[in-house]
N, C-alpha and C positions, 0 to 999 in steps of 0.2 A: 407203133401203136401203144398207147398208154396201157399199163398193166400194173397190178398190185397183187402180191402174194400174202395171204392172211391165214390165220389159224381159226378153225371152226370153234365157236364159243358155246353153241347150244348143247345142253347136257346130253341129249340123245342124238346129236348130229343133225344133218340136214334132212330130216324126215318131213312128213306132211305139213305141219304147222309152219316151221321155219321156211320151208321151200315155197309155200304159198305167199308168205310175207315178202320174201325176196323176189319172187316172180311178179307180184303186184307192183313192187317198187321199180323193177326193171321195165315193166310195161309203160311206165310213165315217161320213159325216154324214147325218142324216135330212132336212136342209134342201136345197132346190134350190140349186145353185151353177152359175152360167153364166160362160162366157169369151167375150170378143169382141175382135176387132181393129177399129180405127177404120173406120167406114163399112160394117160388115157386121153381120148379125144375130147375136145371142148364141147360143151352143151349150151343150148340157148337158155340164158338166165331168165327169160320171160316165160318159161314153161316149168311149172312146179313139178310135173312128172319127170321132165328131163333132169331137173336138179336132183330129184330123189334117186335117179339111176346112177349118180356119182358114187353113192354109198359112203359119203363123207361123214365120218363119225367125229365126236368131240375130239379136238386136238389135231385133226387132219389138216393138211395144208391144201388150200384152194387158191388158184390164180384167177383173178378177175381181169378181163380184157375188153376194151372197147375203144373206138375212135374218140369217144367223149370222156375226157379225164374226170369231169364232175360225176358222171355216171359210175365210173370205176371206183371213185372214192366213196360214193354213197352206198353202193352194193357191198363193197369190201367192209365198210363199217357195220352193215347189218350182219354179215357173216361172222364177224368177230363177237357180236353180242350173244348173250344167252336169250334167244327168242322164245324159249320155253318158260322163262320166268314170268310170273304174273304180276 
């Protein structure tokens, strides 16, 4: 299964705003997409609430996984960005 490990770029981590942006992007795909921090169970990338439960702060490592390699690349790219920047 395609996966990619990336570093969280948002200045305050994957809190409400970045989690919502990522969840909305994940919902555009029909495939299941999961996010995980090392040592924790993967969560559904289509749920902003589940993303926030990761507790991933800026600089944290997050693994994106899905059967759809395009979805993995798109979601990973979002996680790497500072989604708090205006």
